[in-house]
C-alpha positions, 0 to 999 in steps of 0.5 A: 198270800190269799187268792185276792194277793197272789191273783194283784201279783199274778197280775202285776207280773203278767203285765211286766211279762207283756213290757219284757217281751216286747222291749226283749222279744222271745228270749224274755216269753223263754226266761218266765217260761223257764220261770214258770216251770220252777215255781210249778208244783204240781206234775200238770203245771210242769208238763204244761210249761215243758210243753211250751217251752219245747214249743218255743225252740221253733222260732217260726212256730205260729206260736211266735207270730201268736203272741206278735198278734195278740200284742199288736191288736189286742189291749194289753188290760185284756189279754193280761185279764184274761190270762190271769183268770182263765190262766191262774185262777181257772187252772192253777188256783182255782184247780187246785184248791177243788181238788185238794177238795176232791181228794178229800170227798171224791165229789166231781168237781169243774174249773169250766161251765156251760150256761145260757147268757142271759139267765137269771140264775146265772149270778148266784150261780157265778158267786156260788162258784167263785167262793168253790175256785170256778172262774171260767165260764163258756155263756151260750147267747147264739139265739139272744143277744151277745151283749148281755154277758156284758153286765155278769162280766161286769159284775165279776171281774175276777171269772173269765167269760166265753160268748158265742155267738151267731157272727150276724149277731154283732152289731156294731152298739153290742160290740162295743158294750162287751168292749167294754168288759176286759174278761170276756172273750168272744166266740163267733159260731161258724156252722161249717168252715166258710167266712161268710160276709157275716163272719168276716164283718164280725171279726173285723169290728172285735178286732177294730176293739182290741178285743180277744175273739176265736172263731169257733167252727161245728165241724163233721164228717164232710168238712173235717179234713177240709179243716185243716188245709193250708187254703182255708188256713191262710183265709180263716188268718186275714180275720183271726189268729185264733180258731176252735173246732168244735165236733158235732154229734155223730162225726165218726171215730175215725174223721174225729181222730184226723182232727184231733191229729192235725190240729196238735200238728199244726201247733208245732209246725213252721208257717201255720198262721192261726194257732188251732184250738181243740173244743172237745179234746183239749177240754177232755185233757185238760181235766183228766190231767187235773184229776180225775174227779173233773168234769165239763161242767153244766148251768144249763136249765131243764130242756135247755142245750147248748151248740156244743158238746159237753162231753158231761158223761166222761 
């Protein structure tokens, strides 16, 4: 089957999985993971599903509460669209197709690309990337209007777009515009592990629209350990169940490792109310698992910066 047919089949399967999990509980979820593992062809894909099965052995792990929460609070079409576009399109089909080409010509490729929201060159860049098999974008809207991402997301429904934004920029009108797009994940950017009134208001506005969002927190030496404390996690859980940490430039190797170990340990701990992701290490790990030719993508114009580190030299 071509990509469109395969994607359509995967989307149907995703919706069926959601329905089955709602009816049959998490035994069905483990059955789906087993099925995906048996269908996986590449070692890194099999490793992923083996890890997923290990995580799901603990019925009191954060994964169970996360799945419950997502099914209860996020629109099903949105959940399936982002999952298929990012997981299947980005990490399975797209990455595999680009790896085939890279194995021949040795050229680097990216499954995820950073860009500035509102850049007039983006439609052409996204279209060109889509033809190659790259479907995942992270757009920086921290100094502008995050709803500018809506027209791009609607024009490219097979892609997934993460939108980094200042929490105070998420006004009701802008949230409503973004909510029209099923392929958007909103990433409110926190300058430190602190839930300001703006952060709380933004999270509640996104939740009210049944949107998929993830608090994104900048971390340095002064707050790396604080970011792993239980009281902070409990506070975050009141507003979001997904939280991603990103290291500020200059963080020490020691504190960076403390953060990484805490994030990984928290994923399998019992009673953790929030699933933690690691912008720097998780994407680097995925890149290394996909291919030696996989790199962090950047569509930034000369002189433009990005609020999160792009490890383009790795």
